C-alpha angles and dihedrals in degrees: 000000000000116000128204098209112200093333108172105235118136110227119195097186122349114220124221094359137121117219125193141157118245125193100233148358093259090057091047090053092047093049092048090051091053092048092056098192130146091219119116112248129204123227128191125186143154127008090317091056091049091052091050091049086055099190092197099035091234094129100053104053139265096307092053090047091053092047093050091045090057093042092052087064089062140048089290088081089069094042096049089043090055092049092048091048091050092050092048088053091056099259125138119241112218127195114196119185109224139153119252093256091059097047098096095043091052089042090058091050090051092047091050088056091053094267120167139166085050118174133168116219114208130171101307091336137096125198127191108231108209131187116279 
């Protein structure tokens, strides 16, 4: 499974993807082995990952700043805050593309590996994925 490791690409709202924080790289690799998909996943970690997440949009230009400003008036403030907090704590933030019908199966795999702050991003929707 190809991994984009700390690739700087500002994302306003991923579509058909599950995002979760995992405790370490070994757990990330184990979960990805269990998912067994050919899709490219995105992985953020450390100070570089936090900069790429860009909670306020200040590092990716005016358009990104405006998007984040609008998002921070919604539930996105909590979601982005959870992701930023996880990165500051040393966790790895993993984005796995998946269709809606696979979100709970993949969510369970992530939870088994200690995943938290898990959200499924659909088309104009966000769903919290909790442990079973």
